[in-house]
Steps between C-alpha positions, in 0.01 A plus 500: 500500500198677646697817575651515151171440319321745727760768425474426127122533511524835675754625246291390201189647659674834549608502136147422383358779715758749373427407138127533560537842662725610215225406256236685700339179621394384843776307677268206563379470141762240406498141627827314539477142373798325662619244245580192702558251221783254583529652847462264799194508718714644780570811292130549428419456867761763586335742256158424645629559851637835380155599378503412129174340388504478119721244325562390143583148387590376152402136532177352628663189645762697691230718653298193603803363682593829668189694595216293654661497844588866473141587412383330817734718705441818296146482360510858373778431249438511123668284238553608138586264215752694290637219281352328194198283579450168327141395445553178696581714806188716479311307768778548756559861396137596549487318833817643654583839348331829575618668179599343167714755316579300187184448298651507152309281255144398415533133596620596846231763543229249408643243743505758779141600427384137514680435829367818659149408391545149642638605837358848555848619595603807299856616554577838349661478156744712305575466130868472416598712202821423311582866446836421340347243262774258602441154350651318799270672750144436598235769467240620255641729232405868529314496168277219625456631854181703449304210351637253755416723798145548374458127436623409848273750672187498287469147361679298767415718797846479652577741786759699306637780716799615299814425303852371561821522296869409511696738274799374299809518719698694239242771422389814680224377730309827507388447140343170596344635818345784300358254247348281772351805670338613174343159435365495856353848460313396187322230699467683832714239677631627835785255570845521341753239612832617361849564627749269667811546713693690232225734380214515749548870573458578130190282494351694792549823309303348212209394717586155633260389769701183571877449474654154507826508695706196590875544529475841669295332773640149531846533348636284221250256357563133567523276192220256436594138573587315182197274531267803514623667184 
């Protein structure tokens, strides 16, 4: 397993570097977030052993079960929450994640601000924008993004570093990456988390600073157990 995952990481890294150079960017300007959701702890450990340090998880509870022991062995790792966050999980999210990429509604933003004030722990935050305006997806709508970003930063004092999006699977992703980039520019936000296994090279060309790649690193995603769905 370690050899396969190590080879996959090197291949993805080479593709990221080539895309960055092609866009006239520094090769090290893009961070790979290895999406480890549903993957066993052994696969994450193999990636850590191969040098990967940034991981993305969809579910707070799964991360709590998988990562505490790994953090002890690899204290320089960073954990991103890339799935929807329920308000009743805010306490655990603030305590255990280094980056929360899915701030997408006022109630959640207010809960995060209260918990950060209570604990003094301030994980970096990204605002998720529903660039495709898909009703089944989380994310603030583009038309509401400017006001929401300002509210989160100015009134609530959240450490908002940038934006995240997941384009519709059946649309040209570059249109959505360009939209996210433009919103970020308006607010001088430096971080753009966009691009996954199928389109991360396009995302790099449009300014992604973080790409979230799972299957190209770990192989086919394991299904969630029925009880966890």
